C-alpha positions in Angstrom: -34.0 9.0 -12.9 -31.0 11.3 -13.7 -28.5 11.2 -10.8 -25.3 13.2 -10.6 -22.5 12.3 -8.2 -20.8 15.6 -7.2 -17.7 16.6 -5.4 -15.8 19.9 -4.9 -12.4 21.0 -3.8 -11.9 24.3 -2.0 -9.3 26.8 -0.8 -10.3 26.1 2.8 -13.0 25.0 5.1 -15.3 27.9 5.6 -17.1 29.8 2.9 -18.0 32.5 5.5 -14.3 33.3 5.7 -14.2 34.0 2.0 -12.9 30.6 0.9 -13.8 29.5 -2.6 -14.6 26.4 -4.7 -11.6 25.6 -7.0 -12.7 22.4 -8.6 -16.1 20.8 -9.4 -16.4 17.2 -10.6 -19.6 15.5 -11.6 -20.5 12.0 -12.8 -23.8 11.4 -14.4 -25.9 8.3 -13.9 -29.3 7.5 -15.6 -31.2 4.5 -14.3 -28.0 3.6 -12.3 -25.9 3.4 -15.4 -22.9 5.8 -15.9 -23.4 7.7 -19.1 -20.0 9.3 -19.6 -21.6 12.8 -19.7 -19.4 14.1 -16.9 -18.7 17.7 -15.8 -15.3 18.8 -14.7 -14.0 22.3 -14.1 -11.1 24.0 -12.3 -11.9 27.5 -11.1 -9.7 30.5 -10.2 -10.4 31.6 -6.7 -10.6 35.1 -5.2 -7.9 34.1 -2.6 -5.0 31.7 -2.2 -5.6 28.2 -0.9 -4.6 27.4 2.6 -1.5 25.2 2.9 -3.5 22.5 4.6 -6.0 22.4 1.8 -3.2 22.2 -0.8 -1.7 19.2 1.1 -5.1 17.5 0.7 -5.9 18.1 -2.9 -2.5 19.2 -4.4 -4.1 22.0 -6.5 -1.6 24.9 -6.3 -2.4 28.6 -6.6 -0.1 28.8 -9.7 -2.1 26.0 -11.5 -5.4 27.9 -11.0 -4.0 31.3 -12.1 -5.3 31.0 -15.7 -8.6 29.2 -14.9 -12.0 30.8 -15.3 -13.7 32.5 -12.4 -16.8 31.0 -10.8 -19.1 33.7 -12.5 -17.8 32.5 -15.9 -18.9 28.9 -15.3 -22.1 29.5 -13.3 -24.6 29.2 -16.2 -23.0 26.0 -17.7 -22.8 24.4 -14.3 -26.4 25.1 -13.3 -27.6 23.9 -16.7 -25.8 20.7 -16.2 -27.2 19.9 -12.7 -30.7 21.3 -13.1 -33.4 18.9 -12.3 -31.1 16.1 -11.2 -30.8 14.2 -8.0 -27.3 15.1 -6.5 -25.4 12.5 -4.6 -22.8 14.1 -2.4 -20.7 12.7 0.4 -21.1 15.2 3.3 -23.5 17.2 1.3 -23.8 20.2 3.6 -20.2 21.1 3.0 -20.3 21.1 -0.8 -23.8 22.7 -1.0 -22.8 25.3 1.5 -19.8 26.3 -0.6 -21.7 26.2 -3.9 -24.5 28.3 -2.6 -22.0 30.8 -1.2 -20.4 31.1 -4.6 -23.8 31.5 -6.3 -24.8 34.3 -3.9 -21.4 36.0 -4.1 -21.7 36.1 -7.9 -25.2 37.5 -8.0 -27.2 34.4 -8.6 -30.6 34.2 -6.8 -30.9 30.4 -7.2 -29.6 27.9 -4.6 -28.6 24.4 -5.5 -31.5 22.9 -3.6 -33.9 25.1 -5.6 -33.1 23.2 -8.8 -32.0 19.8 -7.5 -32.9 17.2 -4.9 -30.0 16.2 -2.7 -28.9 12.9 -1.2 -26.1 12.9 1.4 -24.3 9.5 0.9 -22.4 10.1 4.2 -25.8 10.2 6.1 -26.8 7.0 4.2 -23.6 5.3 5.2 -23.9 6.3 8.8 -27.4 4.8 9.0 -26.2 1.6 7.4 -22.9 1.3 9.3 -23.5 3.1 12.7 -20.5 3.6 14.9 -18.0 2.9 12.0 -15.8 5.1 9.9 -17.7 6.2 6.8 -15.4 8.4 4.9 -14.7 7.5 1.3 -11.5 5.6 2.0 -13.2 3.5 4.8 -16.2 2.7 2.5 -13.8 1.7 -0.3 -12.1 -0.8 2.1 -15.5 -2.0 3.3 -16.9 -2.7 -0.1 -13.7 -3.9 -1.8 -13.3 -0.9 -4.1 -9.8 -0.3 -5.4 -8.9 3.4 -4.7 -5.1 2.9 -4.7 -4.9 5.6 -7.4 -6.3 8.1 -5.0 -3.1 9.6 -3.6 -4.7 13.1 -3.3 -8.3 14.3 -3.2 -9.7 15.3 -6.6 -13.3 16.3 -7.4 -13.8 14.2 -10.5 -11.8 11.2 -9.2 -13.7 11.3 -5.9 -17.0 11.5 -7.7 -16.1 8.4 -9.8 -15.2 6.5 -6.7 -18.3 7.6 -4.9 -20.4 6.4 -7.8 -19.1 2.9 -7.1 -19.6 3.3 -3.3 -23.1 4.6 -3.8 -24.2 1.7 -6.0 -23.0 -0.8 -3.5 -24.3 1.2 -0.5 -27.8 1.2 -2.0 -27.7 -2.5 -3.1 -26.7 -2.0 -6.7 -23.8 -3.1 -8.9 -20.7 -1.1 -9.8 -20.4 -2.6 -13.3 -23.4 -1.0 -14.8 -21.4 1.2 -17.1 -21.6 2.5 -20.6 -23.0 0.5 -23.5 -20.3 1.9 -25.6 -16.7 2.4 -24.6 -15.7 6.0 -24.2 -13.4 8.3 -22.2 -13.9 11.3 -19.9 -13.2 14.8 -21.1 -9.7 14.9 -19.4 -8.6 11.9 -21.5 -7.2 10.1 -18.4 -10.1 8.0 -17.3 -11.7 5.4 -19.5 -15.1 3.6 -19.1 -15.2 0.0 -19.8 -17.6 -1.5 -22.4 -19.9 -4.2 -21.0 -22.2 -6.4 -23.1 -24.9 -8.8 -22.1 -23.1 -12.1 -22.5 -24.6 -13.9 -19.5 -26.4 -16.5 -21.7 -23.0 -17.5 -23.2 -21.1 -17.9 -19.9 -20.2 -21.3 -18.6 -21.3 -22.1 -15.0 -18.3 -23.0 -12.9 -19.2 -24.6 -9.5 -17.1 -23.8 -6.5 -14.5 -26.2 -5.2 -14.8 -27.8 -1.8 -12.2 -25.4 -0.5 -14.0 -22.3 -1.9 -17.3 -23.6 -0.4 -15.7 -24.0 3.0 -14.2 -20.5 2.8 -17.6 -19.1 1.9 -19.2 -20.9 4.8 -16.6 -19.5 7.2 -17.2 -16.0 5.8 -21.0 -16.3 6.4 -20.3 -17.4 10.0 -18.2 -14.3 10.5 -20.8 -12.2 8.8 -23.5 -13.5 11.2 -21.4 -12.3 14.1 -21.1 -8.8 12.7 -24.7 -8.5 11.3 -27.7 -7.9 13.6 -30.2 -10.6 12.9 -27.8 -12.7 10.9 -26.9 -12.6 7.2 -29.5 -13.2 4.5 -27.9 -16.6 3.8 -28.7 -17.7 7.4 -32.1 -16.0 7.4 -33.2 -17.8 4.3 -31.8 -21.1 5.4 -29.3 -21.4 2.6 -27.3 -24.6 2.4 -23.6 -23.7 3.1 -22.3 -27.3 3.0 
């Protein structure tokens, strides 16, 4: 299955008020492995960004002045996402903006016409009801380092969401490229992993580590309805 983790940045909150998409960032996964075939594009809007929006993403009007318009990137963008399953955090927001841009630029297609869509925010709310489920909160919950995320950015947030989504759906975050490569912007590298499991030594936990693990499972039982899998399966925690 080809999955694309997608995020956008915008000039404001409402496409109905003429606000525009100014950045699209996409990360491709095939069979839950990152491929490095990412898509990243800044876009010149039809209007200036709201000051509140600039404070969130840090993308200034001056920076966007020489970027292509949405109509100039439409064909390439649609070709990239066509047929994929899109994973988007708070999907109605991003899809609403993208569909408004497509309509505004004379395109008859909508994103949902050519892609299936998974809202990772809805998934997180079902799995963690009554808790904060924004990207920062999920990173803290799953132990994902997002300390480099000082401002929102479409490509950066998509890369972080890829890690969150894999853990949210029971996968691993280290299923990366078979060959080391970098993203198009030259700033983000993807680690090379090889199958070395058969050559790894098995290191048993110390008594202190085992005790700490047992304490953690007790705490987990208190926070998990029905108890943790360790408890349900009668694992030996001694």
